[in-house]
C-alpha positions, 0 to 999 in steps of 0.5 A: 385467597389466591392473591400473593403473586404481586408481592412475590414480585416485589420482593424476589425482583420478578417481572410482572377430574377425570372422573372423580367427584369435584368442587366447584367454587368462584375465582376472582368473582367470574371463574367458576374452576373445579377442583378434586380433593385429595380424598376424592383421588384417595377413594379411587387408587390407581390400578396397581396403586400400592395400598400406601405411599411408603410409610404413611396412609393418609386415608387413616392418619391425618395428614397435612403437606406443606408447600414452598413456592418461588424459592429455591432461594437464600433461605432453601439452605437453612429450610431443608436443615430444618425439614432434615431435622424435623424428618419433614418432606415438603412440596417446592414449586420452584421458579425457573428465572433467578432462582433454579438457575442460580441455585440448581444444588438446592434444586437437586439436595431437594430432591435428594432428601426426599420432598417432592419438587415441582413448577411455579411458572418460569418467570412467574407471569399471569396464565391467564393473561398470556398466549398459548404459546407463553403458557407453554414456555412457563411450563416447558423451561422449568419442567426441563431444567428440573429433570436435567438436574434432578433426572425427573421431570415434574408431575405438578404445578402452581400457578402464579396467584392460583389464577387458571382457567380451561387453557391453562388446564389443557395445555397443563394436560399435554405437558403431564402437569396437575395443577395444585392450589392450597387451602393454608395461607399465612400471607407471609408476604405482609409480615416478617414476624414469625410467630405471626406466621405459625399463627396464621397457619394454626388457624386455618390448618385442617386434615388433608389441609395444603398450606402455602409458603414463601421461603423467599420471606424472611420471617418465614423459615424462621416461622417452621420449627414452631409450625412442624412442632404445633402441628405435630402435637395436633396429631398431624403427619406431612406428607408431600402433595402425592403422598397426600393423593395416594393411593390415588394418583396425580392426573395431568390436567386436574387441578388439586385443593382440599 
């Protein structure tokens, strides 16, 4: 499942919990990764948290989160137009080098239009293969750039290829970040067919799902209207990742996955 990074680098030109109950699964055949499900977080409301996040209460609604990795890109403006028309919030895990620095106005627009702006590292380095100092730089630089543009420091990050370990958890906690993985992937890096991307998402969608897409690929943005319309017909409500967790709250160093 966690193998998108190589294809992202090819297409985008990139260089190579607390007291909550957690679920464990094997990552890359050797590392046991403990993750926390959204429903578990919602069962442990944060002190003073409101009963719902905005107009949605995912304890009652059939929620699903739409997330996009590796932008902003030349396709992001069209995507934002679609999301605005459909009144759907999304979570954007943004890259720094050649993305945030190239499209700062799109980062600002994402935040202004109510989307969650998060980090996908600065240069898409595999965090489990670099030094602690390099990990800190990969996480710190995009956070600083996003905060400068939006006035708000990210609280979420997605590790490239979903590859993480105890060192990444510890450094993420130090920097006030939680990690977000996914439960639905269309493998949109393998096709430019919007209908196939839509079909793959619908086959995997379930309540509390986190959908992984990449707006850097040509077939992805055209697939989004069909994905949204089809899931709405099935009774899903689209939310950001923090909305999916509410009235629980994001805890730095925790790894979230449905």
